[in-house]
N, CA, C and O atoms as CSV, one atom per row, in Angstrom:
chain,resi,resn,atom,element,x,y,z
A,1,MET,N,N,-21.625,3.449,9.806
A,1,MET,CA,C,-20.086,4.078,9.354
A,1,MET,C,C,-19.973,4.256,7.960
A,1,MET,O,O,-20.052,3.297,7.192
A,2,GLY,N,N,-19.798,5.393,7.586
A,2,GLY,CA,C,-19.999,5.757,5.852
A,2,GLY,C,C,-18.905,5.051,5.336
A,2,GLY,O,O,-18.300,4.168,5.944
A,3,THR,N,N,-18.671,5.434,4.260
A,3,THR,CA,C,-17.265,5.102,2.994
A,3,THR,C,C,-16.922,6.394,2.583
A,3,THR,O,O,-17.661,7.377,2.629
A,4,ASN,N,N,-15.706,6.347,2.158
A,4,ASN,CA,C,-14.781,7.458,1.319
A,4,ASN,C,C,-14.288,7.041,0.225
A,4,ASN,O,O,-14.270,5.827,0.019
A,5,VAL,N,N,-13.798,7.899,-0.681
A,5,VAL,CA,C,-13.161,7.608,-1.705
A,5,VAL,C,C,-11.531,7.958,-1.524
A,5,VAL,O,O,-11.199,9.072,-1.119
A,6,LEU,N,N,-10.684,7.084,-1.804
A,6,LEU,CA,C,-9.543,7.246,-1.507
A,6,LEU,C,C,-8.763,7.427,-3.352
A,6,LEU,O,O,-9.118,6.564,-4.155
A,7,SER,N,N,-7.928,8.359,-3.772
A,7,SER,CA,C,-7.617,8.013,-5.114
A,7,SER,C,C,-6.072,8.416,-4.636
A,7,SER,O,O,-5.595,9.155,-3.775
A,8,LEU,N,N,-5.467,7.382,-5.830
A,8,LEU,CA,C,-4.250,7.581,-5.753
A,8,LEU,C,C,-3.613,8.125,-7.000
A,8,LEU,O,O,-4.483,8.313,-7.850
A,9,ARG,N,N,-2.314,8.473,-7.453
A,9,ARG,CA,C,-1.611,8.331,-8.560
A,9,ARG,C,C,-0.209,7.557,-8.145
A,9,ARG,O,O,0.497,8.070,-7.277
A,10,ILE,N,N,0.146,6.452,-8.705
A,10,ILE,CA,C,1.163,5.718,-8.941
A,10,ILE,C,C,1.764,5.395,-9.798
A,10,ILE,O,O,1.051,5.176,-10.777
A,11,ASP,N,N,3.159,5.179,-10.024
A,11,ASP,CA,C,3.965,5.144,-11.109
A,11,ASP,C,C,3.281,3.873,-11.609
A,11,ASP,O,O,2.664,3.061,-10.920
A,12,GLY,N,N,3.487,3.842,-12.867
A,12,GLY,CA,C,3.227,2.326,-13.952
A,12,GLY,C,C,3.693,1.246,-13.850
A,12,GLY,O,O,2.990,0.287,-14.165
A,13,GLU,N,N,4.699,1.090,-13.494
A,13,GLU,CA,C,5.567,0.285,-12.931
A,13,GLU,C,C,4.817,-0.381,-11.705
A,13,GLU,O,O,4.233,-1.464,-11.752
A,14,LEU,N,N,4.912,0.321,-10.763
A,14,LEU,CA,C,4.168,-0.001,-9.138
A,14,LEU,C,C,2.768,-0.602,-9.976
A,14,LEU,O,O,2.538,-1.808,-9.887
A,15,LEU,N,N,2.085,0.051,-10.578
A,15,LEU,CA,C,0.689,-0.701,-10.746
A,15,LEU,C,C,0.823,-2.011,-11.574
A,15,LEU,O,O,-0.125,-2.780,-11.412
A,16,ASP,N,N,1.684,-2.383,-12.327
A,16,ASP,CA,C,1.748,-3.424,-12.859
A,16,ASP,C,C,2.394,-4.492,-11.854
A,16,ASP,O,O,2.164,-5.697,-11.955
A,17,ARG,N,N,3.094,-4.023,-11.030
A,17,ARG,CA,C,3.480,-4.891,-9.824
A,17,ARG,C,C,2.344,-5.411,-9.085
A,17,ARG,O,O,2.163,-6.567,-8.702
A,18,LEU,N,N,1.591,-4.367,-8.938
A,18,LEU,CA,C,0.270,-4.403,-7.807
A,18,LEU,C,C,-0.878,-5.517,-8.423
A,18,LEU,O,O,-1.527,-6.320,-7.752
A,19,ARG,N,N,-0.926,-5.320,-9.891
A,19,ARG,CA,C,-1.692,-6.173,-10.710
A,19,ARG,C,C,-1.309,-7.768,-10.621
A,19,ARG,O,O,-2.089,-8.713,-10.501
A,20,ASP,N,N,0.336,-7.791,-10.729
A,20,ASP,CA,C,0.510,-9.285,-10.703
A,20,ASP,C,C,0.420,-9.798,-9.371
A,20,ASP,O,O,0.099,-10.973,-9.189
A,21,HIS,N,N,0.687,-8.982,-8.373
A,21,HIS,CA,C,0.297,-9.435,-7.038
A,21,HIS,C,C,-0.947,-9.966,-7.042
A,21,HIS,O,O,-1.041,-11.136,-6.669
A,22,ALA,N,N,-2.269,-9.185,-7.491
A,22,ALA,CA,C,-3.575,-9.312,-7.152
A,22,ALA,C,C,-3.970,-10.743,-8.173
A,22,ALA,O,O,-4.725,-11.672,-7.882
A,23,ALA,N,N,-3.279,-10.563,-9.274
A,23,ALA,CA,C,-3.572,-11.796,-10.216
A,23,ALA,C,C,-3.235,-12.753,-9.561
A,23,ALA,O,O,-4.105,-13.622,-9.504
A,24,LYS,N,N,-2.162,-12.999,-8.939
A,24,LYS,CA,C,-1.435,-14.516,-8.285
A,24,LYS,C,C,-2.778,-14.884,-7.300
A,24,LYS,O,O,-3.020,-16.073,-7.091
A,25,ARG,N,N,-3.426,-14.092,-6.852
A,25,ARG,CA,C,-4.329,-14.149,-5.334
A,25,ARG,C,C,-5.587,-14.124,-6.350
A,25,ARG,O,O,-6.480,-14.024,-5.509
A,26,GLY,N,N,-6.346,-14.152,-7.759
A,26,GLY,CA,C,-7.434,-14.300,-8.121
A,26,GLY,C,C,-8.484,-12.645,-7.694
A,26,GLY,O,O,-9.672,-12.363,-7.855
A,27,MET,N,N,-7.321,-11.899,-7.124
A,27,MET,CA,C,-8.234,-10.434,-6.822
A,27,MET,C,C,-7.890,-9.537,-7.589
A,27,MET,O,O,-6.915,-9.640,-8.333
A,28,SER,N,N,-8.811,-8.291,-7.508
A,28,SER,CA,C,-8.738,-7.202,-8.164
A,28,SER,C,C,-7.689,-6.202,-7.581
A,28,SER,O,O,-7.475,-6.357,-6.378
A,29,VAL,N,N,-7.083,-5.334,-8.125
A,29,VAL,CA,C,-5.720,-4.658,-7.602
A,29,VAL,C,C,-6.680,-3.869,-6.317
A,29,VAL,O,O,-6.203,-3.832,-5.183
A,30,GLN,N,N,-7.778,-3.378,-6.545
A,30,GLN,CA,C,-8.302,-2.551,-5.457
A,30,GLN,C,C,-8.653,-3.787,-4.259
A,30,GLN,O,O,-8.100,-3.826,-3.160
A,31,ASP,N,N,-9.363,-4.458,-4.586
A,31,ASP,CA,C,-9.387,-5.566,-3.196
A,31,ASP,C,C,-7.714,-5.907,-2.919
A,31,ASP,O,O,-7.396,-5.727,-1.744
A,32,TYR,N,N,-6.830,-6.276,-3.636
A,32,TYR,CA,C,-5.722,-6.670,-2.965
A,32,TYR,C,C,-4.855,-5.088,-2.358
A,32,TYR,O,O,-3.920,-5.173,-1.562
A,33,VAL,N,N,-5.166,-4.248,-2.687
A,33,VAL,CA,C,-4.739,-2.839,-1.581
A,33,VAL,C,C,-5.762,-2.984,-0.774
A,33,VAL,O,O,-5.207,-2.599,0.255
A,34,ILE,N,N,-6.808,-3.238,-0.459
A,34,ILE,CA,C,-7.764,-3.201,0.622
A,34,ILE,C,C,-7.341,-4.141,1.805
A,34,ILE,O,O,-7.142,-3.763,2.959
A,35,GLN,N,N,-7.220,-5.604,1.271
A,35,GLN,CA,C,-6.575,-6.423,2.290
A,35,GLN,C,C,-5.359,-6.208,2.702
A,35,GLN,O,O,-5.024,-6.653,3.801
A,36,THR,N,N,-4.453,-5.486,1.909
A,36,THR,CA,C,-2.754,-5.235,2.356
A,36,THR,C,C,-3.090,-4.251,3.722
A,36,THR,O,O,-2.781,-4.464,4.894
A,37,LEU,N,N,-3.807,-3.140,3.155
A,37,LEU,CA,C,-4.378,-2.112,4.125
A,37,LEU,C,C,-4.782,-2.726,5.433
A,37,LEU,O,O,-4.224,-2.350,6.463
A,38,ILE,N,N,-5.854,-3.781,5.464
A,38,ILE,CA,C,-6.362,-4.020,6.721
A,38,ILE,C,C,-5.445,-5.344,7.332
A,38,ILE,O,O,-5.881,-6.010,8.271
A,39,ARG,N,N,-4.428,-5.572,6.833
A,39,ARG,CA,C,-3.527,-6.941,7.605
A,39,ARG,C,C,-3.007,-6.132,8.893
A,39,ARG,O,O,-2.638,-4.957,8.872
A,40,ASN,N,N,-3.052,-7.107,10.195
A,40,ASN,CA,C,-2.605,-6.981,11.214
A,40,ASN,C,C,-1.416,-5.967,11.592
A,40,ASN,O,O,-1.396,-4.992,12.343
A,41,ASP,N,N,-0.384,-6.596,10.747
A,41,ASP,CA,C,1.036,-5.889,10.876
A,41,ASP,C,C,1.079,-4.542,10.124
A,41,ASP,O,O,2.189,-4.011,10.117
A,42,PHE,N,N,0.033,-3.855,9.459
A,42,PHE,CA,C,-0.042,-3.103,8.398
A,42,PHE,C,C,0.962,-1.847,9.134
A,42,PHE,O,O,2.024,-1.342,8.768
A,43,ASP,N,N,0.082,-1.617,10.338
A,43,ASP,CA,C,0.159,-0.125,11.306
A,43,ASP,C,C,1.958,-0.292,11.365
A,43,ASP,O,O,2.750,0.578,11.004
A,44,GLU,N,N,2.304,-1.640,11.916
A,44,GLU,CA,C,3.953,-1.550,12.338
A,44,GLU,C,C,4.659,-1.618,10.999
A,44,GLU,O,O,5.857,-1.346,11.089
A,45,ARG,N,N,4.210,-1.924,9.718
A,45,ARG,CA,C,5.412,-1.916,8.858
A,45,ARG,C,C,5.299,-0.193,8.283
A,45,ARG,O,O,6.258,0.548,8.066
A,46,PHE,N,N,3.775,0.153,8.122
A,46,PHE,CA,C,4.065,1.336,7.717
A,46,PHE,C,C,5.155,2.559,8.683
A,46,PHE,O,O,6.134,3.202,8.305
A,47,GLN,N,N,4.646,2.513,9.667
A,47,GLN,CA,C,5.619,3.040,10.573
A,47,GLN,C,C,7.069,2.820,10.472
A,47,GLN,O,O,7.743,3.850,10.510
A,48,SER,N,N,7.746,1.625,10.344
A,48,SER,CA,C,8.790,1.489,10.184
A,48,SER,C,C,9.130,1.750,8.625
A,48,SER,O,O,10.307,1.487,8.378
A,49,ALA,N,N,8.657,2.038,7.922
A,49,ALA,CA,C,8.536,2.397,6.544
A,49,ALA,C,C,8.768,3.930,6.526
A,49,ALA,O,O,9.543,4.410,5.698
A,50,VAL,N,N,8.185,4.623,7.321
A,50,VAL,CA,C,8.107,6.256,7.633
A,50,VAL,C,C,9.279,6.684,8.404
A,50,VAL,O,O,9.874,7.744,8.214
A,51,GLU,N,N,9.629,5.649,9.435
A,51,GLU,CA,C,11.172,5.964,10.014
A,51,GLU,C,C,12.361,5.776,9.187
A,51,GLU,O,O,13.351,6.508,9.226
A,52,GLU,N,N,12.202,4.694,8.393
A,52,GLU,CA,C,13.251,4.708,7.206
A,52,GLU,C,C,13.589,5.823,6.259
A,52,GLU,O,O,14.717,6.078,5.837
A,53,THR,N,N,12.489,6.448,5.981
A,53,THR,CA,C,12.247,7.340,4.710
A,53,THR,C,C,12.886,8.709,5.479
A,53,THR,O,O,13.598,9.523,4.892
A,54,GLU,N,N,12.520,8.801,6.815
A,54,GLU,CA,C,12.628,10.284,7.777
A,54,GLU,C,C,14.062,10.021,7.650
A,54,GLU,O,O,14.710,10.952,7.171
A,55,LYS,N,N,14.899,8.639,8.069
A,55,LYS,CA,C,16.323,8.635,7.976
A,55,LYS,C,C,17.086,8.672,6.798
A,55,LYS,O,O,18.277,8.984,6.766
A,56,PHE,N,N,16.364,8.336,5.774
A,56,PHE,CA,C,17.065,8.775,4.522
A,56,PHE,C,C,17.141,10.082,4.215
A,56,PHE,O,O,18.031,10.651,3.583
A,57,TYR,N,N,16.095,10.565,4.727
A,57,TYR,CA,C,16.189,12.098,3.592
A,57,TYR,C,C,16.332,12.947,5.353
A,57,TYR,O,O,15.763,14.009,5.602
A,58,GLY,N,N,16.967,12.389,6.095
A,58,GLY,CA,C,17.425,13.560,7.337
A,58,GLY,C,C,16.551,14.219,7.702
A,58,GLY,O,O,16.887,15.351,8.048
A,59,VAL,N,N,14.837,13.820,7.824
A,59,VAL,CA,C,14.113,14.778,8.737
A,59,VAL,C,C,14.025,13.981,10.189
A,59,VAL,O,O,14.195,12.795,10.471
A,60,THR,N,N,13.681,15.168,11.009
A,60,THR,CA,C,14.021,14.495,12.544
A,60,THR,C,C,12.240,14.840,12.754
A,60,THR,O,O,11.679,14.565,13.815
């Protein structure tokens, strides 16, 4: 299995929140994000967020 690079552009306020959450766990922001992405329930939570966003914007 190879590796890939994912680059994100995020709001400064969101980055500050991520730093806070990561620091509370003694992790880097990168490690915190990766841990969040590999959580067992991430797929369910992500799908739910997509559905809510589609409802909000009226996308069908």
